[in-house]
ZADREN-10179 format. One line per 4 residues: number of its first residue (from 1); for each residue x, y, z of N, C-alpha, C. Coordinates in steps of 0.02 Angstrom, whole numbers, plus 50000, padded with zeros to 5 digits. Example, Ala and Ser with C-alpha at 12.3 -4.5 7.8 and 13.67 -1.06 7.14 Angstrom:
<atoms>
1) 50660 49716 50390 50615 49775 50390 50660 49835 50390 ~ 50642 49888 50354 50684 49947 50357 50645 50002 50394
</atoms>
This chain:
<atoms>
1) 50233 50168 48576 50265 50226 48608 50328 50203 48644 ~ 50383 50240 48636 50446 50223 48667 50449 50254 48736 ~ 50469 50214 48785 50474 50239 48854 50547 50254 48870 ~ 50561 50317 48887 50629 50337 48903 50656 50298 48962
5) 50613 50284 49013 50638 50250 49073 50654 50177 49061 ~ 50639 50151 49000 50657 50082 48985 50727 50076 48954 ~ 50759 50133 48941 50826 50134 48910 50879 50137 48964 ~ 50938 50107 48950 50992 50106 48999 51029 50173 49003
9) 50995 50225 49028 51022 50292 49028 51034 50314 49100 ~ 51096 50334 49115 51112 50361 49181 51074 50426 49192 ~ 51054 50438 49253 51015 50497 49269 51053 50561 49256 ~ 51119 50560 49266 51157 50622 49262 51201 50628 49199
13) 51220 50572 49168 51266 50575 49112 51233 50604 49050 ~ 51273 50639 49008 51246 50658 48942 51226 50595 48903 ~ 51178 50603 48859 51153 50546 48821 51171 50554 48747 ~ 51196 50501 48717 51209 50500 48644 51165 50446 48614
17) 51121 50466 48569 51077 50419 48535 51107 50403 48467 ~ 51126 50340 48458 51162 50317 48399 51117 50271 48358 ~ 51102 50287 48296 51059 50243 48256 51094 50178 48239 ~ 51057 50123 48243 51086 50059 48226 51070 50038 48154
21) 51034 50080 48117 51023 50066 48046 51091 50061 48011 ~ 51100 50011 47968 51165 49997 47939 51196 50057 47903 ~ 51157 50088 47859 51184 50144 47821 51204 50202 47864 ~ 51162 50219 47913 51177 50275 47957 51238 50261 48001
25) 51239 50201 48030 51294 50186 48077 51361 50187 48042 ~ 51362 50170 47978 51425 50171 47941 51453 50240 47930 ~ 51412 50292 47937 51434 50361 47927 51457 50394 47991 ~ 51446 50361 48049 51450 50398 48111 51515 50394 48150
29) 51558 50346 48135 51618 50337 48177 51658 50402 48186 ~ 51679 50437 48133 51718 50498 48145 51678 50552 48179 ~ 51612 50556 48167 51571 50607 48198 51564 50595 48273 ~ 51555 50533 48292 51548 50517 48363 51610 50538 48402
33) 51669 50528 48372 51730 50547 48406 51732 50622 48419 ~ 51704 50662 48373 51706 50734 48380 51649 50763 48421 ~ 51589 50733 48414 51529 50765 48440 51500 50735 48503 ~ 51518 50673 48519 51490 50642 48579 51533 50660 48639
37) 51504 50694 48690 51543 50714 48749 51571 50653 48786 ~ 51630 50661 48814 51661 50609 48854 51614 50592 48912 ~ 51609 50527 48927 51567 50506 48983 51494 50497 48965 ~ 51476 50508 48902 51406 50501 48882 51384 50428 48886
41) 51321 50419 48900 51290 50354 48895 51266 50346 48823 ~ 51296 50299 48786 51277 50289 48716 51223 50235 48711 ~ 51170 50251 48676 51113 50206 48669 51099 50196 48595 ~ 51099 50132 48572 51086 50116 48503 51010 50106 48493
45) 50981 50145 48447 50909 50141 48434 50898 50145 48359 ~ 50838 50131 48337 50821 50140 48267 50823 50214 48249 ~ 50848 50229 48189 50852 50298 48167 50784 50333 48167 ~ 50731 50295 48154 50664 50324 48153 50642 50347 48222
49) 50670 50316 48275 50650 50331 48343 50692 50387 48375 ~ 50746 50407 48342 50791 50456 48370 50757 50522 48388 ~ 50716 50552 48344 50686 50617 48362 50641 50612 48424 ~ 50602 50559 48429 50558 50551 48487 50598 50545 48551
53) 50651 50505 48549 50692 50495 48609 50733 50557 48626 ~ 50758 50592 48575 50795 50654 48588 50750 50704 48623 ~ 50688 50709 48601 50640 50753 48634 50630 50734 48707 ~ 50624 50668 48719 50612 50645 48787 50671 50660 48833
57) 50732 50651 48807 50791 50666 48847 50794 50740 48862 ~ 50783 50782 48811 50783 50855 48820 50730 50876 48870 ~ 50672 50845 48866 50617 50861 48912 50637 50845 48985 ~ 50679 50794 48994 50700 50774 49061 50754 50820 49089
61) 50779 50866 49047 50829 50913 49070 50900 50890 49061 ~ 50910 50833 49029 50978 50808 49019 51005 50829 48951 ~ 51071 50829 48946 51104 50845 48883 51098 50785 48837 ~ 51090 50799 48772 51084 50745 48723 51116 50766 48658
65) 51149 50719 48626 51169 50727 48556 51142 50664 48521 ~ 51108 50674 48466 51074 50619 48433 51084 50624 48358 ~ 51091 50566 48326 51106 50564 48255 51051 50525 48219 ~ 51030 50550 48161 50984 50513 48119 50991 50539 48047
69) 50950 50514 48002 50951 50539 47934 50903 50598 47927 ~ 50922 50646 47884 50877 50702 47870 50808 50678 47847 ~ 50808 50625 47806 50744 50601 47780 50700 50573 47837 ~ 50730 50537 47884 50691 50509 47939 50665 50565 47984
73) 50706 50616 47995 50684 50673 48036 50629 50712 48000 ~ 50636 50723 47936 50584 50759 47898 50518 50720 47898 ~ 50522 50654 47892 50462 50613 47894 50427 50620 47962 ~ 50466 50620 48015 50440 50628 48083 50406 50696 48091
77) 50437 50749 48064 50408 50816 48068 50344 50821 48027 ~ 50343 50788 47968 50283 50789 47926 50224 50753 47960 ~ 50239 50710 48008 50186 50675 48045 50153 50721 48097 ~ 50175 50783 48101 50145 50830 48148 50184 50838 48212
81) 50244 50809 48216 50285 50815 48275 50326 50880 48272 ~ 50353 50900 48329 50396 50959 48333 50453 50945 48380 ~ 50511 50973 48364 50569 50965 48407 50560 51005 48471 ~ 50586 50977 48526 50587 51012 48590 50624 51079 48580
85) 50600 51133 48611 50633 51198 48601 50705 51201 48625 ~ 50724 51154 48667 50793 51152 48691 50841 51116 48644 ~ 50815 51090 48588 50857 51055 48540 50871 51098 48479 ~ 50930 51092 48453 50945 51124 48388 50962 51069 48338
89) 50948 51083 48276 50960 51035 48221 51018 51060 48179 ~ 51064 51015 48165 51119 51030 48119 51119 50978 48063 ~ 51143 50998 48005 51149 50953 47948 51223 50943 47933 ~ 51243 50880 47925 51311 50863 47907 51310 50823 47843
93) 51350 50843 47795 51349 50811 47729 51364 50737 47733 ~ 51326 50698 47696 51338 50626 47691 51398 50615 47647 ~ 51445 50573 47670 51506 50561 47631 51513 50487 47617 ~ 51490 50467 47557 51496 50397 47537 51510 50397 47462
97) 51571 50383 47441 51587 50385 47369 51548 50335 47328 ~ 51518 50285 47360 51479 50236 47323 51409 50262 47304 ~ 51386 50315 47337 51318 50339 47326 51314 50375 47259 ~ 51273 50349 47214 51272 50376 47146 51241 50446 47142
101) 51202 50465 47192 51174 50532 47195 51208 50574 47250 ~ 51265 50550 47275 51302 50586 47326 51281 50571 47397 ~ 51221 50543 47405 51193 50527 47470 51136 50478 47458 ~ 51111 50445 47510 51052 50403 47500 50995 50443 47469
105) 50964 50415 47418 50913 50452 47380 50846 50414 47382 ~ 50795 50446 47408 50728 50418 47405 50705 50427 47333 ~ 50690 50371 47299 50681 50373 47227 50619 50336 47204 ~ 50589 50361 47151 50534 50327 47116 50566 50282 47064
109) 50550 50217 47067 50585 50166 47028 50534 50126 46988 ~ 50552 50111 46926 50509 50070 46884 50548 50041 46826 ~ 50513 50007 46781 50546 49975 46724 50562 50024 46669 ~ 50521 50077 46663 50530 50123 46606 50499 50190 46621
113) 50529 50243 46593 50502 50310 46600 50433 50316 46567 ~ 50420 50274 46518 50356 50279 46482 50296 50264 46527 ~ 50308 50229 46582 50253 50215 46629 50218 50278 46651 ~ 50257 50332 46661 50228 50393 46689 50183 50429 46640
117) 50182 50407 46577 50137 50439 46528 50079 50394 46509 ~ 50072 50337 46543 50017 50291 46526 49951 50317 46555 ~ 49896 50308 46516 49831 50334 46537 49793 50286 46583 ~ 49825 50261 46634 49793 50216 46681 49820 50230 46751
121) 49786 50203 46800 49809 50212 46869 49867 50165 46883 ~ 49922 50193 46904 49982 50155 46920 49984 50141 46995 ~ 50000 50079 47012 50006 50061 47082 50078 50069 47104 ~ 50089 50102 47162 50156 50118 47186 50166 50087 47256
125) 50215 50043 47262 50233 50016 47327 50277 50067 47364 ~ 50256 50085 47424 50290 50136 47463 50308 50108 47532 ~ 50372 50114 47550 50393 50094 47617 50360 50140 47667 ~ 50327 50112 47717 50290 50152 47765 50334 50201 47802
129) 50399 50185 47807 50446 50229 47843 50453 50297 47811 ~ 50438 50301 47745 50445 50364 47708 50380 50385 47676 ~ 50324 50365 47705 50259 50375 47673 50243 50449 47662 ~ 50255 50490 47712 50235 50561 47706 50280 50599 47657
133) 50345 50587 47661 50390 50618 47612 50370 50598 47541 ~ 50353 50534 47532 50334 50509 47467 50270 50542 47443 ~ 50222 50549 47487 50157 50578 47468 50164 50649 47442 ~ 50211 50687 47471 50222 50756 47447 50243 50754 47374
137) 50287 50708 47356 50311 50703 47287 50256 50675 47241 ~ 50222 50624 47265 50170 50594 47223 50114 50643 47208 ~ 50101 50687 47255 50048 50737 47243 50067 50783 47185 ~ 50131 50799 47180 50155 50840 47124 50145 50803 47058
141) 50159 50737 47058 50148 50698 46997 50074 50695 46979 ~ 50032 50687 47030 49959 50685 47018 49935 50750 46986 ~ 49962 50806 47010 49942 50870 46981 49963 50875 46908 ~ 50016 50837 46890 50039 50836 46821 50001 50785 46778
145) 49950 50753 46807 49907 50708 46769 49922 50634 46776 ~ 49971 50616 46818 49987 50545 46828 49940 50518 46882 ~ 49905 50463 46865 49858 50433 46913 49895 50379 46953 ~ 49893 50385 47019 49932 50342 47062 49891 50315 47120
149) 49904 50252 47137 49874 50221 47196 49930 50193 47238 ~ 49933 50214 47301 49987 50194 47346 49972 50127 47379 ~ 50022 50083 47380 50017 50019 47415 50071 50018 47469 ~ 50053 50025 47533 50104 50024 47586 50136 49955 47593
153) 50202 49954 47596 50239 49891 47601 50294 49900 47653 ~ 50308 49847 47692 50360 49852 47743 50430 49840 47714 ~ 50437 49797 47664 50503 49783 47637 50498 49743 47573 ~ 50555 49723 47545 50558 49684 47483 50519 49718 47427
157) 50532 49782 47418 50492 49821 47370 50503 49798 47298 ~ 50565 49780 47281 50578 49760 47211 50534 49701 47190 ~ 50518 49658 47238 50476 49600 47222 50406 49620 47202 ~ 50384 49679 47223 50317 49702 47205 50309 49710 47130
161) 50361 49737 47097 50358 49745 47024 50366 49677 46991 ~ 50414 49637 47014 50427 49572 46983 50365 49527 46986 ~ 50326 49533 47039 50267 49491 47047 50204 49521 47016 ~ 50210 49583 46990 50153 49615 46959 50105 49647 47008
165) 50124 49651 47072 50081 49682 47123 50077 49758 47112 ~ 50133 49789 47095 50133 49860 47081 50172 49875 47017 ~ 50163 49935 46991 50199 49957 46931 50263 49994 46950 ~ 50263 50026 47008 50319 50068 47030 50333 50054 47103
169) 50393 50074 47125 50408 50072 47196 50443 50137 47215 ~ 50441 50153 47279 50481 50208 47306 50526 50178 47359 ~ 50592 50187 47350 50640 50156 47395 50703 50198 47397 ~ 50745 50183 47446 50809 50217 47453 50860 50185 47405
173) 50894 50227 47367 50947 50205 47321 51013 50234 47345 ~ 51063 50190 47352 51130 50214 47370 51176 50200 47310 ~ 51196 50138 47301 51241 50121 47245 51203 50110 47180 ~ 51139 50093 47185 51099 50078 47125 51105 50006 47102
177) 51146 49967 47136 51158 49898 47113 51095 49856 47117 ~ 51058 49860 47172 50998 49819 47179 50946 49837 47126 ~ 50940 49902 47112 50893 49925 47060 50912 49895 46993 ~ 50976 49900 46975 50999 49874 46910 50991 49799 46905
181) 51007 49763 46959 51001 49690 46958 50929 49668 46949 ~ 50882 49710 46971 50811 49693 46963 50785 49714 46895 ~ 50827 49742 46852 50806 49764 46786 50764 49827 46789 ~ 50774 49868 46840 50735 49929 46849 50780 49990 46841
185) 50749 50049 46844 50788 50111 46841 50755 50165 46883 ~ 50795 50212 46904 50769 50268 46942 50734 50316 46894 ~ 50670 50329 46906 50632 50374 46863 50633 50446 46890 ~ 50632 50453 46955 50636 50519 46987 50672 50512 47054
189) 50715 50560 47071 50742 50564 47139 50696 50611 47178 ~ 50667 50584 47230 50620 50624 47271 50659 50670 47318 ~ 50708 50642 47352 50750 50682 47397 50813 50644 47413 ~ 50865 50680 47431 50925 50648 47457 50932 50666 47531
193) 50971 50627 47567 50973 50636 47639 51045 50642 47664 ~ 51058 50695 47701 51120 50701 47738 51107 50676 47809 ~ 51156 50684 47852 51148 50666 47922 51118 50724 47961 ~ 51074 50709 48006 51045 50759 48050 51072 50748 48120
197) 51095 50802 48152 51118 50799 48220 51072 50842 48262 ~ 51044 50812 48315 51003 50848 48363 51042 50853 48428 ~ 51047 50912 48454 51084 50920 48517 51055 50975 48559 ~ 51062 50967 48623 51038 51019 48668 51081 51081 48659
201) 51047 51138 48655 51082 51201 48644 51126 51218 48704 ~ 51186 51245 48691 51231 51262 48747 51202 51319 48789
</atoms>
């Protein structure tokens, strides 16, 4: 559990929660100039923690503007959480010309499309950070007759297929270079993610 009082936040200043995840932080420079109020206390946190901390700041009665990925916010909501009623959510389009799907894409990845028609149980390595979003998609595949067993993994997902631990992985694809270098391909795009902005309502 994250403790708000452990963060370097002034009691009176507006708070800006800035994700330190590499992909997210690279999108934020022009937005911060426009959306972060002058005099704000800026705090760098993991994008996954932004919704929890934004709620805590709003609960304390202070102004907050917070940035994260739509996918991370949706995962947090699927876990049974709810945004503080004093917060509003806005979506801002992800702008990265390198992204082959226009934005970071949570994707089902494997060696071949034929895997999805095999009459056996396929093992799928899933990053725990996107477990609930992934399960929604996998359930649709299961209803279509694909037998799947989820293997939660913290990182290095491509190695799961190379080592024979799993048949498929679910991971974020931006440029697609890592997927191609591993001799894999995107079989399904589960979802794409824009930027999510949480801010106290005026």
